[in-house]
C-alpha positions, 0 to 999 in steps of 0.5 A: 308495527304502527299499533305497537308504536302507538301503544308504546307512546301511550304507555310512555305518556301515561307514565309521565303523567302519573309521575307528575303533580307533585308540587312543593308547598310554599310557606304562606308569606302573606301578612295578616291585617294589622300585622307587619312582617317585622312582628310576624310570630315565628315557630321555634322547633325544639332542639334535637339532642344528639345523645341517645337515650341509652347514653343520657345521664339522669341521676334524679329520675327514680322511675315509676314503680314500687321502688322508692329508695335503695341504699347501696353499701359503700362496698360491694356485697360479693355474695349478693353480686354472685347471686345477681350474676347468676340471675342475670345469666339465666334471665337476661342474657338472651337480650343483654350482654354485660358490656356491649349493646345487643338486643337491649342496652348493656348494663355496664356503667348503668349506675353512672347514668341512672338511679338504682331505683330507676334500674330496679323499677325497670327490671321489675315492671318494664311495661309500666316503665316504658308506658309511664317513664319518658326515658324508658319509652325513649329507650324502647324506641332506640332499641327498635321497639323491642320491649324488655321482657317481664321476668317477674323478678322479686325485689330481692332478686332485682336487688341482687342483679343491681349489686351485680351491675355494680361489679361491671 
């Protein structure tokens, strides 16, 4: 019985000792020679934005890729939009829902937040965009590191999907 009590006491002491030793680091409040406390340089942290990358509005960034300029007509090309809807349905709906967040962001309203060129470059070269475009990289992080699959879309196919996005 004494042996059991001694063993339990030893285990309790070892447990307490192993949990200790965590000390908080205190800021160095010492003043360097020739520097008064009033002139001490303070580091400023960058402001943290509460706006998610998927909600960020950037209508100047055209992204990184082959698309440099896109002309959108004053009205929607219904035939092109129908082709885009079919392409979206067969290639994109595994990860995207038209009007709500899923594995990837919803394309509804995307042209109110991104340039047409950015959208097309993202569809055509998602790897290059997430590697070289800060906003695309931030989206990757927002969506738990789930990269957008490269569907190897042509420029014409991508333009059709963009026209479909205009109808959402």
